[in-house]
N, CA, C and O atoms as a GROMACS GRO file, in nm:
protein
  460
    1MET      N    1  -0.549   4.835  -6.284
    1MET     CA    2  -0.561   4.761  -6.160
    1MET      C    3  -0.702   4.783  -6.105
    1MET      O    4  -0.750   4.896  -6.099
    2ASP      N    5  -0.766   4.674  -6.064
    2ASP     CA    6  -0.900   4.687  -6.007
    2ASP      C    7  -0.892   4.701  -5.854
    2ASP      O    8  -0.786   4.683  -5.794
    3GLU      N    9  -1.005   4.735  -5.795
    3GLU     CA   10  -1.009   4.760  -5.651
    3GLU      C   11  -0.971   4.637  -5.569
    3GLU      O   12  -0.902   4.649  -5.468
    4LYS      N   13  -1.015   4.519  -5.612
    4LYS     CA   14  -0.983   4.396  -5.539
    4LYS      C   15  -0.832   4.371  -5.537
    4LYS      O   16  -0.776   4.336  -5.433
    5GLU      N   17  -0.767   4.388  -5.650
    5GLU     CA   18  -0.622   4.368  -5.658
    5GLU      C   19  -0.549   4.468  -5.569
    5GLU      O   20  -0.452   4.433  -5.501
    6MET      N   21  -0.595   4.593  -5.571
    6MET     CA   22  -0.533   4.697  -5.489
    6MET      C   23  -0.549   4.664  -5.341
    6MET      O   24  -0.452   4.673  -5.265
    7MET      N   25  -0.671   4.626  -5.298
    7MET     CA   26  -0.695   4.596  -5.157
    7MET      C   27  -0.615   4.473  -5.112
    7MET      O   28  -0.561   4.472  -5.001
    8GLU      N   29  -0.607   4.371  -5.196
    8GLU     CA   30  -0.528   4.254  -5.161
    8GLU      C   31  -0.380   4.290  -5.146
    8GLU      O   32  -0.312   4.241  -5.056
    9GLY      N   33  -0.331   4.378  -5.234
    9GLY     CA   34  -0.193   4.423  -5.224
    9GLY      C   35  -0.167   4.498  -5.094
    9GLY      O   36  -0.064   4.479  -5.030
   10ILE      N   37  -0.260   4.583  -5.055
   10ILE     CA   38  -0.247   4.657  -4.930
   10ILE      C   39  -0.245   4.561  -4.811
   10ILE      O   40  -0.158   4.571  -4.725
   11LEU      N   41  -0.340   4.469  -4.807
   11LEU     CA   42  -0.349   4.375  -4.694
   11LEU      C   43  -0.228   4.283  -4.688
   11LEU      O   44  -0.182   4.248  -4.580
   12ASN      N   45  -0.176   4.243  -4.803
   12ASN     CA   46  -0.057   4.157  -4.805
   12ASN      C   47   0.070   4.232  -4.769
   12ASN      O   48   0.170   4.170  -4.733
   13SER      N   49   0.069   4.365  -4.778
   13SER     CA   50   0.188   4.442  -4.740
   13SER      C   51   0.196   4.465  -4.590
   13SER      O   52   0.302   4.501  -4.539
   14TYR      N   53   0.085   4.445  -4.518
   14TYR     CA   54   0.086   4.458  -4.372
   14TYR      C   55   0.168   4.341  -4.318
   14TYR      O   56   0.137   4.226  -4.349
   15PRO      N   57   0.273   4.366  -4.237
   15PRO     CA   58   0.370   4.261  -4.202
   15PRO      C   59   0.326   4.164  -4.092
   15PRO      O   60   0.411   4.096  -4.033
   16TYR      N   61   0.196   4.157  -4.063
   16TYR     CA   62   0.145   4.065  -3.961
   16TYR      C   63   0.018   3.999  -4.014
   16TYR      O   64  -0.042   4.048  -4.110
   17PRO      N   65  -0.023   3.889  -3.953
   17PRO     CA   66  -0.145   3.821  -3.999
   17PRO      C   67  -0.270   3.907  -3.987
   17PRO      O   68  -0.289   3.978  -3.888
   18ILE      N   69  -0.356   3.899  -4.089
   18ILE     CA   70  -0.490   3.957  -4.088
   18ILE      C   71  -0.586   3.848  -4.134
   18ILE      O   72  -0.565   3.787  -4.239
   19VAL      N   73  -0.691   3.824  -4.056
   19VAL     CA   74  -0.792   3.723  -4.090
   19VAL      C   75  -0.928   3.791  -4.083
   19VAL      O   76  -0.967   3.842  -3.978
   20PHE      N   77  -1.002   3.792  -4.196
   20PHE     CA   78  -1.137   3.848  -4.197
   20PHE      C   79  -1.238   3.736  -4.176
   20PHE      O   80  -1.232   3.631  -4.240
   21VAL      N   81  -1.333   3.761  -4.085
   21VAL     CA   82  -1.436   3.665  -4.047
   21VAL      C   83  -1.572   3.732  -4.065
   21VAL      O   84  -1.592   3.844  -4.019
   22ASP      N   85  -1.666   3.665  -4.132
   22ASP     CA   86  -1.797   3.726  -4.152
   22ASP      C   87  -1.881   3.718  -4.024
   22ASP      O   88  -1.837   3.660  -3.925
   23GLY      N   89  -2.000   3.775  -4.027
   23GLY     CA   90  -2.086   3.781  -3.910
   23GLY      C   91  -2.132   3.645  -3.859
   23GLY      O   92  -2.181   3.635  -3.746
   24GLY      N   93  -2.117   3.540  -3.940
   24GLY     CA   94  -2.150   3.405  -3.899
   24GLY      C   95  -2.030   3.326  -3.854
   24GLY      O   96  -2.036   3.203  -3.842
   25TYR      N   97  -1.919   3.395  -3.830
   25TYR     CA   98  -1.793   3.336  -3.781
   25TYR      C   99  -1.726   3.244  -3.884
   25TYR      O  100  -1.658   3.149  -3.847
   26VAL      N  101  -1.745   3.274  -4.012
   26VAL     CA  102  -1.680   3.198  -4.118
   26VAL      C  103  -1.560   3.279  -4.169
   26VAL      O  104  -1.574   3.398  -4.198
   27ILE      N  105  -1.445   3.216  -4.179
   27ILE     CA  106  -1.324   3.281  -4.228
   27ILE      C  107  -1.340   3.304  -4.378
   27ILE      O  108  -1.364   3.209  -4.453
   28ARG      N  109  -1.327   3.429  -4.422
   28ARG     CA  110  -1.346   3.464  -4.563
   28ARG      C  111  -1.219   3.512  -4.632
   28ARG      O  112  -1.209   3.506  -4.754
   29TYR      N  113  -1.122   3.558  -4.554
   29TYR     CA  114  -0.998   3.609  -4.616
   29TYR      C  115  -0.883   3.597  -4.517
   29TYR      O  116  -0.901   3.615  -4.396
   30MET      N  117  -0.765   3.567  -4.570
   30MET     CA  118  -0.642   3.568  -4.492
   30MET      C  119  -0.534   3.633  -4.577
   30MET      O  120  -0.519   3.599  -4.694
   31ASN      N  121  -0.460   3.728  -4.520
   31ASN     CA  122  -0.349   3.783  -4.597
   31ASN      C  123  -0.235   3.682  -4.599
   31ASN      O  124  -0.243   3.577  -4.535
   32ARG      N  125  -0.129   3.712  -4.674
   32ARG     CA  126  -0.023   3.613  -4.692
   32ARG      C  127   0.047   3.576  -4.560
   32ARG      O  128   0.091   3.463  -4.544
   33TYR      N  129   0.057   3.670  -4.468
   33TYR     CA  130   0.120   3.641  -4.340
   33TYR      C  131   0.033   3.548  -4.256
   33TYR      O  132   0.084   3.462  -4.185
   34ALA      N  133  -0.098   3.566  -4.263
   34ALA     CA  134  -0.189   3.477  -4.192
   34ALA      C  135  -0.182   3.336  -4.251
   34ALA      O  136  -0.179   3.238  -4.178
   35LYS      N  137  -0.180   3.327  -4.383
   35LYS     CA  138  -0.170   3.195  -4.447
   35LYS      C  139  -0.041   3.126  -4.405
   35LYS      O  140  -0.042   3.007  -4.372
   36TYR      N  141   0.069   3.198  -4.405
   36TYR     CA  142   0.196   3.138  -4.363
   36TYR      C  143   0.188   3.092  -4.217
   36TYR      O  144   0.227   2.980  -4.184
   37HIS      N  145   0.136   3.180  -4.131
   37HIS     CA  146   0.128   3.148  -3.988
   37HIS      C  147   0.041   3.025  -3.962
   37HIS      O  148   0.082   2.934  -3.891
   38TYR      N  149  -0.078   3.023  -4.020
   38TYR     CA  150  -0.170   2.914  -3.989
   38TYR      C  151  -0.141   2.786  -4.069
   38TYR      O  152  -0.162   2.677  -4.017
   39TYR      N  153  -0.094   2.798  -4.192
   39TYR     CA  154  -0.071   2.678  -4.274
   39TYR      C  155   0.069   2.620  -4.254
   39TYR      O  156   0.084   2.500  -4.233
   40GLN      N  157   0.171   2.705  -4.262
   40GLN     CA  158   0.308   2.656  -4.252
   40GLN      C  159   0.353   2.636  -4.107
   40GLN      O  160   0.404   2.530  -4.072
   41GLU      N  161   0.333   2.737  -4.026
   41GLU     CA  162   0.382   2.730  -3.888
   41GLU      C  163   0.292   2.646  -3.797
   41GLU      O  164   0.343   2.568  -3.715
   42ARG      N  165   0.162   2.659  -3.809
   42ARG     CA  166   0.071   2.589  -3.718
   42ARG      C  167   0.016   2.459  -3.776
   42ARG      O  168  -0.039   2.377  -3.702
   43GLY      N  169   0.032   2.437  -3.907
   43GLY     CA  170  -0.006   2.310  -3.968
   43GLY      C  171  -0.154   2.288  -3.995
   43GLY      O  172  -0.196   2.175  -4.014
   44TYR      N  173  -0.233   2.396  -3.996
   44TYR     CA  174  -0.376   2.381  -4.027
   44TYR      C  175  -0.395   2.351  -4.174
   44TYR      O  176  -0.313   2.389  -4.258
   45GLY      N  177  -0.505   2.283  -4.206
   45GLY     CA  178  -0.548   2.266  -4.344
   45GLY      C  179  -0.618   2.394  -4.388
   45GLY      O  180  -0.616   2.494  -4.317
   46GLU      N  181  -0.680   2.391  -4.504
   46GLU     CA  182  -0.749   2.508  -4.559
   46GLU      C  183  -0.851   2.561  -4.458
   46GLU      O  184  -0.935   2.486  -4.408
   47LEU      N  185  -0.843   2.691  -4.428
   47LEU     CA  186  -0.933   2.752  -4.331
   47LEU      C  187  -1.037   2.843  -4.396
   47LEU      O  188  -1.144   2.864  -4.338
   48ILE      N  189  -1.009   2.897  -4.512
   48ILE     CA  190  -1.103   2.987  -4.578
   48ILE      C  191  -1.231   2.910  -4.611
   48ILE      O  192  -1.227   2.804  -4.673
   49GLY      N  193  -1.343   2.966  -4.568
   49GLY     CA  194  -1.472   2.901  -4.585
   49GLY      C  195  -1.513   2.815  -4.466
   49GLY      O  196  -1.623   2.759  -4.465
   50ARG      N  197  -1.425   2.803  -4.368
   50ARG     CA  198  -1.455   2.722  -4.249
   50ARG      C  199  -1.483   2.813  -4.130
   50ARG      O  200  -1.451   2.932  -4.132
   51SER      N  201  -1.541   2.756  -4.028
   51SER     CA  202  -1.573   2.831  -3.907
   51SER      C  203  -1.445   2.872  -3.834
   51SER      O  204  -1.348   2.796  -3.828
   52LEU      N  205  -1.446   2.992  -3.780
   52LEU     CA  206  -1.335   3.039  -3.698
   52LEU      C  207  -1.315   2.946  -3.579
   52LEU      O  208  -1.204   2.932  -3.527
   53PHE      N  209  -1.421   2.882  -3.536
   53PHE     CA  210  -1.414   2.794  -3.420
   53PHE      C  211  -1.348   2.661  -3.453
   53PHE      O  212  -1.326   2.579  -3.363
   54ASP      N  213  -1.315   2.637  -3.580
   54ASP     CA  214  -1.236   2.519  -3.615
   54ASP      C  215  -1.090   2.533  -3.573
   54ASP      O  216  -1.017   2.434  -3.571
   55CYS      N  217  -1.048   2.655  -3.538
   55CYS     CA  218  -0.911   2.673  -3.491
   55CYS      C  219  -0.906   2.741  -3.354
   55CYS      O  220  -0.799   2.780  -3.307
   56HIS      N  221  -1.020   2.756  -3.291
   56HIS     CA  222  -1.030   2.802  -3.151
   56HIS      C  223  -1.115   2.698  -3.080
   56HIS      O  224  -1.237   2.695  -3.096
   57PHE      N  225  -1.052   2.613  -3.002
   57PHE     CA  226  -1.117   2.492  -2.953
   57PHE      C  227  -1.185   2.504  -2.818
   57PHE      O  228  -1.285   2.437  -2.794
   58THR      N  229  -1.133   2.586  -2.730
   58THR     CA  230  -1.189   2.589  -2.594
   58THR      C  231  -1.316   2.672  -2.590
   58THR      O  232  -1.334   2.766  -2.668
   59GLU      N  233  -1.404   2.637  -2.499
   59GLU     CA  234  -1.527   2.714  -2.481
   59GLU      C  235  -1.495   2.856  -2.436
   59GLU      O  236  -1.566   2.950  -2.471
   60GLU      N  237  -1.388   2.872  -2.358
   60GLU     CA  238  -1.347   3.006  -2.313
   60GLU      C  239  -1.309   3.094  -2.432
   60GLU      O  240  -1.350   3.210  -2.440
   61ALA      N  241  -1.232   3.039  -2.526
   61ALA     CA  242  -1.192   3.115  -2.645
   61ALA      C  243  -1.314   3.150  -2.731
   61ALA      O  244  -1.326   3.262  -2.779
   62LYS      N  245  -1.402   3.054  -2.749
   62LYS     CA  246  -1.523   3.077  -2.829
   62LYS      C  247  -1.610   3.185  -2.765
   62LYS      O  248  -1.662   3.273  -2.835
   63ALA      N  249  -1.626   3.179  -2.634
   63ALA     CA  250  -1.706   3.279  -2.563
   63ALA      C  251  -1.642   3.417  -2.575
   63ALA      O  252  -1.713   3.516  -2.592
   64ARG      N  253  -1.510   3.425  -2.566
   64ARG     CA  254  -1.439   3.554  -2.576
   64ARG      C  255  -1.459   3.613  -2.716
   64ARG      O  256  -1.478   3.734  -2.729
   65ILE      N  257  -1.454   3.530  -2.819
   65ILE     CA  258  -1.474   3.576  -2.957
   65ILE      C  259  -1.618   3.626  -2.975
   65ILE      O  260  -1.640   3.733  -3.031
   66ARG      N  261  -1.714   3.548  -2.928
   66ARG     CA  262  -1.855   3.591  -2.941
   66ARG      C  263  -1.879   3.722  -2.867
   66ARG      O  264  -1.947   3.811  -2.919
   67ALA      N  265  -1.825   3.734  -2.746
   67ALA     CA  266  -1.842   3.857  -2.668
   67ALA      C  267  -1.776   3.975  -2.738
   67ALA      O  268  -1.830   4.086  -2.738
   68GLY      N  269  -1.660   3.953  -2.797
   68GLY     CA  270  -1.592   4.059  -2.871
   68GLY      C  271  -1.673   4.107  -2.989
   68GLY      O  272  -1.685   4.228  -3.011
   69TRP      N  273  -1.729   4.015  -3.066
   69TRP     CA  274  -1.810   4.050  -3.184
   69TRP      C  275  -1.936   4.124  -3.140
   69TRP      O  276  -1.975   4.222  -3.204
   70GLU      N  277  -2.000   4.080  -3.033
   70GLU     CA  278  -2.118   4.150  -2.981
   70GLU      C  279  -2.082   4.291  -2.936
   70GLU      O  280  -2.158   4.385  -2.960
   71SER      N  281  -1.968   4.307  -2.871
   71SER     CA  282  -1.923   4.438  -2.826
   71SER      C  283  -1.898   4.531  -2.944
   71SER      O  284  -1.937   4.648  -2.942
   72ILE      N  285  -1.834   4.480  -3.048
   72ILE     CA  286  -1.808   4.560  -3.167
   72ILE      C  287  -1.939   4.609  -3.227
   72ILE      O  288  -1.950   4.726  -3.265
   73GLN      N  289  -2.038   4.522  -3.237
   73GLN     CA  290  -2.166   4.559  -3.296
   73GLN      C  291  -2.240   4.663  -3.212
   73GLN      O  292  -2.316   4.743  -3.265
   74ARG      N  293  -2.219   4.662  -3.080
   74ARG     CA  294  -2.284   4.759  -2.991
   74ARG      C  295  -2.218   4.896  -2.997
   74ARG      O  296  -2.286   4.998  -3.008
   75ASN      N  297  -2.083   4.898  -2.989
   75ASN     CA  298  -2.017   5.027  -2.974
   75ASN      C  299  -1.917   5.063  -3.083
   75ASN      O  300  -1.864   5.175  -3.084
   76GLY      N  301  -1.890   4.972  -3.175
   76GLY     CA  302  -1.803   5.002  -3.288
   76GLY      C  303  -1.655   5.010  -3.257
   76GLY      O  304  -1.575   5.044  -3.344
   77LYS      N  305  -1.617   4.979  -3.134
   77LYS     CA  306  -1.476   4.990  -3.097
   77LYS      C  307  -1.404   4.858  -3.113
   77LYS      O  308  -1.463   4.751  -3.096
   78GLU      N  309  -1.276   4.865  -3.146
   78GLU     CA  310  -1.196   4.744  -3.155
   78GLU      C  311  -1.187   4.678  -3.017
   78GLU      O  312  -1.205   4.744  -2.914
   79VAL      N  313  -1.159   4.548  -3.017
   79VAL     CA  314  -1.152   4.472  -2.893
   79VAL      C  315  -1.013   4.410  -2.882
   79VAL      O  316  -0.969   4.341  -2.974
   80PHE      N  317  -0.946   4.434  -2.771
   80PHE     CA  318  -0.818   4.371  -2.744
   80PHE      C  319  -0.844   4.228  -2.703
   80PHE      O  320  -0.922   4.203  -2.611
   81VAL      N  321  -0.779   4.132  -2.771
   81VAL     CA  322  -0.799   3.990  -2.744
   81VAL      C  323  -0.693   3.936  -2.649
   81VAL      O  324  -0.725   3.861  -2.557
   82GLY      N  325  -0.568   3.974  -2.671
   82GLY     CA  326  -0.461   3.924  -2.587
   82GLY      C  327  -0.327   3.937  -2.656
   82GLY      O  328  -0.314   4.007  -2.756
   83VAL      N  329  -0.228   3.869  -2.601
   83VAL     CA  330  -0.092   3.872  -2.655
   83VAL      C  331  -0.055   3.730  -2.697
   83VAL      O  332  -0.074   3.635  -2.620
   84SER      N  333  -0.003   3.716  -2.818
   84SER     CA  334   0.032   3.584  -2.871
   84SER      C  335   0.163   3.535  -2.811
   84SER      O  336   0.233   3.609  -2.742
   85ALA      N  337   0.195   3.410  -2.838
   85ALA     CA  338   0.320   3.350  -2.792
   85ALA      C  339   0.441   3.422  -2.852
   85ALA      O  340   0.550   3.416  -2.795
   86ARG      N  341   0.422   3.490  -2.964
   86ARG     CA  342   0.530   3.566  -3.028
   86ARG      C  343   0.532   3.712  -2.984
   86ARG      O  344   0.597   3.795  -3.047
   87ASN      N  345   0.461   3.742  -2.876
   87ASN     CA  346   0.456   3.876  -2.820
   87ASN      C  347   0.391   3.977  -2.915
   87ASN      O  348   0.432   4.093  -2.922
   88LEU      N  349   0.290   3.931  -2.988
   88LEU     CA  350   0.212   4.020  -3.074
   88LEU      C  351   0.078   4.046  -3.007
   88LEU      O  352   0.014   3.953  -2.956
   89ARG      N  353   0.034   4.171  -3.006
   89ARG     CA  354  -0.098   4.206  -2.953
   89ARG      C  355  -0.202   4.168  -3.058
   89ARG      O  356  -0.182   4.193  -3.177
   90ILE      N  357  -0.312   4.108  -3.015
   90ILE     CA  358  -0.417   4.064  -3.106
   90ILE      C  359  -0.544   4.145  -3.079
   90ILE      O  360  -0.588   4.158  -2.965
   91TYR      N  361  -0.601   4.200  -3.186
   91TYR     CA  362  -0.722   4.280  -3.178
   91TYR      C  363  -0.828   4.225  -3.273
   91TYR      O  364  -0.796   4.165  -3.375
   92MET      N  365  -0.955   4.247  -3.237
   92MET     CA  366  -1.066   4.226  -3.327
   92MET      C  367  -1.114   4.365  -3.369
   92MET      O  368  -1.142   4.450  -3.284
   93GLN      N  369  -1.124   4.387  -3.499
   93GLN     CA  370  -1.168   4.516  -3.552
   93GLN      C  371  -1.290   4.494  -3.639
   93GLN      O  372  -1.286   4.414  -3.732
   94GLY      N  373  -1.400   4.564  -3.610
   94GLY     CA  374  -1.523   4.549  -3.687
   94GLY      C  375  -1.511   4.605  -3.827
   94GLY      O  376  -1.432   4.697  -3.853
   95VAL      N  377  -1.590   4.548  -3.918
   95VAL     CA  378  -1.594   4.593  -4.058
   95VAL      C  379  -1.740   4.617  -4.095
   95VAL      O  380  -1.826   4.531  -4.075
   96GLN      N  381  -1.766   4.735  -4.148
   96GLN     CA  382  -1.901   4.770  -4.194
   96GLN      C  383  -1.906   4.766  -4.345
   96GLN      O  384  -1.809   4.799  -4.413
   97GLY      N  385  -2.022   4.727  -4.398
   97GLY     CA  386  -2.045   4.730  -4.541
   97GLY      C  387  -2.075   4.871  -4.588
   97GLY      O  388  -2.080   4.964  -4.508
   98ARG      N  389  -2.094   4.887  -4.717
   98ARG     CA  390  -2.121   5.020  -4.773
   98ARG      C  391  -2.246   5.084  -4.713
   98ARG      O  392  -2.256   5.206  -4.704
   99ASP      N  393  -2.341   5.000  -4.671
   99ASP     CA  394  -2.466   5.053  -4.615
   99ASP      C  395  -2.458   5.078  -4.464
   99ASP      O  396  -2.558   5.116  -4.402
  100GLY      N  397  -2.341   5.056  -4.404
  100GLY     CA  398  -2.322   5.081  -4.262
  100GLY      C  399  -2.350   4.962  -4.172
  100GLY      O  400  -2.324   4.969  -4.052
  101ARG      N  401  -2.402   4.853  -4.228
  101ARG     CA  402  -2.427   4.733  -4.146
  101ARG      C  403  -2.296   4.664  -4.116
  101ARG      O  404  -2.204   4.665  -4.197
  102TRP      N  405  -2.288   4.603  -3.998
  102TRP     CA  406  -2.169   4.525  -3.961
  102TRP      C  407  -2.169   4.396  -4.043
  102TRP      O  408  -2.266   4.321  -4.040
  103ILE      N  409  -2.060   4.371  -4.116
  103ILE     CA  410  -2.053   4.250  -4.199
  103ILE      C  411  -1.954   4.148  -4.144
  103ILE      O  412  -1.949   4.034  -4.192
  104GLY      N  413  -1.878   4.186  -4.045
  104GLY     CA  414  -1.782   4.094  -3.986
  104GLY      C  415  -1.673   4.170  -3.913
  104GLY      O  416  -1.689   4.286  -3.877
  105PHE      N  417  -1.563   4.101  -3.892
  105PHE     CA  418  -1.450   4.160  -3.822
  105PHE      C  419  -1.323   4.096  -3.873
  105PHE      O  420  -1.325   3.991  -3.936
  106PHE      N  421  -1.212   4.162  -3.844
  106PHE     CA  422  -1.085   4.097  -3.873
  106PHE      C  423  -1.000   4.096  -3.748
  106PHE      O  424  -1.004   4.187  -3.666
  107GLU      N  425  -0.922   3.989  -3.738
  107GLU     CA  426  -0.823   3.978  -3.632
  107GLU      C  427  -0.696   4.036  -3.689
  107GLU      O  428  -0.652   3.999  -3.798
  108ARG      N  429  -0.638   4.128  -3.615
  108ARG     CA  430  -0.510   4.183  -3.659
  108ARG      C  431  -0.409   4.171  -3.546
  108ARG      O  432  -0.443   4.176  -3.428
  109PHE      N  433  -0.288   4.155  -3.587
  109PHE     CA  434  -0.178   4.139  -3.493
  109PHE      C  435  -0.088   4.259  -3.508
  109PHE      O  436  -0.076   4.314  -3.617
  110GLU      N  437  -0.024   4.301  -3.401
  110GLU     CA  438   0.076   4.407  -3.410
  110GLU      C  439   0.180   4.385  -3.302
  110GLU      O  440   0.155   4.316  -3.203
  111LEU      N  441   0.295   4.443  -3.323
  111LEU     CA  442   0.405   4.428  -3.229
  111LEU      C  443   0.365   4.483  -3.093
  111LEU      O  444   0.308   4.592  -3.083
  112ASN      N  445   0.394   4.407  -2.988
  112ASN     CA  446   0.364   4.447  -2.852
  112ASN      C  447   0.480   4.529  -2.798
  112ASN      O  448   0.581   4.474  -2.754
  113GLN      N  449   0.465   4.661  -2.803
  113GLN     CA  450   0.573   4.749  -2.758
  113GLN      C  451   0.528   4.821  -2.632
  113GLN      O  452   0.415   4.870  -2.625
  114THR      N  453   0.614   4.827  -2.536
  114THR     CA  454   0.586   4.906  -2.417
  114THR      C  455   0.648   5.043  -2.435
  114THR      O  456   0.753   5.056  -2.498
  115ARG      N  457   0.584   5.142  -2.382
  115ARG     CA  458   0.634   5.279  -2.399
  115ARG      C  459   0.670   5.340  -2.269
  115ARG      O  460   0.714   5.455  -2.265
   0.00000   0.00000   0.00000
């Protein structure tokens, strides 16, 4: 098994959508839950290779995404985006390359539980 197959298996085992976006806001990867959510449930066409802003239409949403990415690059901390209609918390998490440079971020969803 190669590293790519192993990483894809790990990401596909996470039970919520994960979408990786490069530093130019281009969608580069979606796990199987993200593909199901965006293609089957939401009815989008192919998103990989397209701008993240092709599925975030309002200027407010675009500004929030840009501000989140800038914040990640400044301080390295994840950014809370909000809560989805399905009561999932949405976060932006930065991703660094092997050389430590920021190469993009991924949106991850998790169950919104109160404690």
